[in-house]
Structures are given as structure tokens and as C-alpha cells.
C-alpha positions as a Markdown table, in Angstrom:
| # | Residue | x | y | z |
|---|---|---|---|---|
| 1 | Met | 6.2 | -4.7 | -7.2 |
| 2 | Thr | 5.2 | -2.4 | -9.9 |
| 3 | Glu | 2.0 | -0.3 | -9.4 |
| 4 | Ile | -0.5 | 0.2 | -12.2 |
| 5 | His | -3.4 | 2.6 | -11.5 |
| 6 | Phe | -6.8 | 2.3 | -13.3 |
| 7 | Arg | -10.3 | 3.7 | -12.8 |
| 8 | Ser | -12.9 | 1.0 | -13.0 |
| 9 | Arg | -15.7 | 3.4 | -13.8 |
| 10 | His | -13.8 | 5.0 | -16.7 |
| 11 | Glu | -12.1 | 3.9 | -20.0 |
| 12 | Ser | -9.0 | 2.8 | -18.1 |
| 13 | Gly | -11.2 | 0.2 | -16.4 |
| 14 | Asn | -11.6 | -1.7 | -19.6 |
| 15 | Ile | -9.8 | -5.0 | -19.3 |
| 16 | Phe | -8.0 | -4.5 | -22.6 |
| 17 | Val | -6.7 | -1.1 | -21.5 |
| 18 | Ile | -5.5 | -2.6 | -18.2 |
| 19 | Leu | -3.8 | -5.4 | -20.1 |
| 20 | Ala | -2.1 | -2.9 | -22.4 |
| 21 | Met | -0.7 | -1.1 | -19.4 |
| 22 | Val | 0.5 | -4.4 | -17.8 |
| 23 | Arg | 2.0 | -5.5 | -21.1 |
| 24 | Gln | 4.0 | -2.2 | -21.4 |
| 25 | Glu | 5.3 | -2.5 | -17.9 |
| 26 | Leu | 6.2 | -6.2 | -18.1 |
| 27 | Arg | 7.9 | -5.7 | -21.5 |
| 28 | Arg | 9.9 | -2.9 | -20.0 |
| 29 | Gln | 11.0 | -5.3 | -17.3 |
| 30 | His | 11.8 | -8.0 | -19.8 |
| 31 | Arg | 9.0 | -10.2 | -18.5 |
| 32 | Ile | 7.1 | -10.6 | -21.8 |
| 33 | Thr | 6.8 | -14.4 | -21.4 |
| 34 | Glu | 4.9 | -13.8 | -18.1 |
| 35 | Tyr | 2.6 | -11.4 | -19.9 |
| 36 | Asn | 1.9 | -13.9 | -22.7 |
| 37 | Glu | 0.9 | -16.6 | -20.1 |
| 38 | Leu | -1.2 | -14.0 | -18.3 |
| 39 | Trp | -3.0 | -13.1 | -21.5 |
| 40 | Glu | -3.8 | -16.7 | -22.1 |
| 41 | Asn | -5.2 | -17.2 | -18.6 |
| 42 | Val | -7.2 | -13.9 | -18.6 |
| 43 | Gln | -9.1 | -14.9 | -21.7 |
| 44 | Lys | -10.6 | -17.9 | -19.9 |
| 45 | Gly | -12.4 | -16.0 | -17.1 |
| 46 | Asp | -14.5 | -13.0 | -16.2 |
| 47 | Tyr | -13.5 | -9.5 | -15.3 |
| 48 | Glu | -13.0 | -10.1 | -11.6 |
| 49 | Asn | -10.9 | -13.2 | -12.2 |
| 50 | Ala | -8.8 | -11.3 | -14.8 |
| 51 | Leu | -8.1 | -8.6 | -12.2 |
| 52 | Arg | -7.1 | -11.3 | -9.7 |
| 53 | Leu | -4.7 | -12.9 | -12.2 |
| 54 | Ile | -3.2 | -9.5 | -13.1 |
| 55 | Arg | -2.7 | -8.7 | -9.4 |
| 56 | Gln | -0.4 | -11.7 | -9.2 |
| 57 | Lys | 2.0 | -9.9 | -11.6 |
| 58 | Val | 1.6 | -6.2 | -10.6 |
| 59 | Asn | 0.1 | -4.1 | -7.9 |
| 60 | Leu | -3.1 | -3.1 | -9.6 |
| 61 | Ile | -4.8 | -0.2 | -7.9 |
| 62 | Asp | -8.4 | 0.9 | -8.7 |
| 63 | Asp | -8.5 | 4.7 | -8.1 |
| 64 | Asp | -12.3 | 4.5 | -8.0 |
| 65 | Gly | -12.0 | 2.0 | -5.1 |
| 66 | Ile | -14.4 | -0.6 | -6.5 |
| 67 | Phe | -12.0 | -3.4 | -7.3 |
């Protein structure tokens, strides 16, 4: 599974920045339909739920160790 690193206490912890990184990676893997579904589902919840959903698609690693 693809690893994507972010720092929850910095700009890269912004959910839109994380989604941009995920989109880039899934697009590279020709999985854009999965990303589009993810985008729809992420909009329905809070930050922690969004991270949980994203982790179903990629190995999301918080380098600050909070999430």
C-alpha cells in the first residue's frame, strides 16, 4: 500500500493538502474513480473520520504522531 506522510501540526495536516497528495497518488495509479468516491465521503464527516476513510485507500502516516 502506498505511503503518504503528513504533519498534523503543520500545513500538510490540512485535510485539503492531504487529499491533494492522495489524489496525485491515486491518479498516478489510475485509481481516480476511487479518489472521487473518497472525496464525496470525506465531505460528509469531520477531520478524524476523513483520516479514517483516507487510510482505507493509502497508508497515511502522521510524522507528528498525533493521528
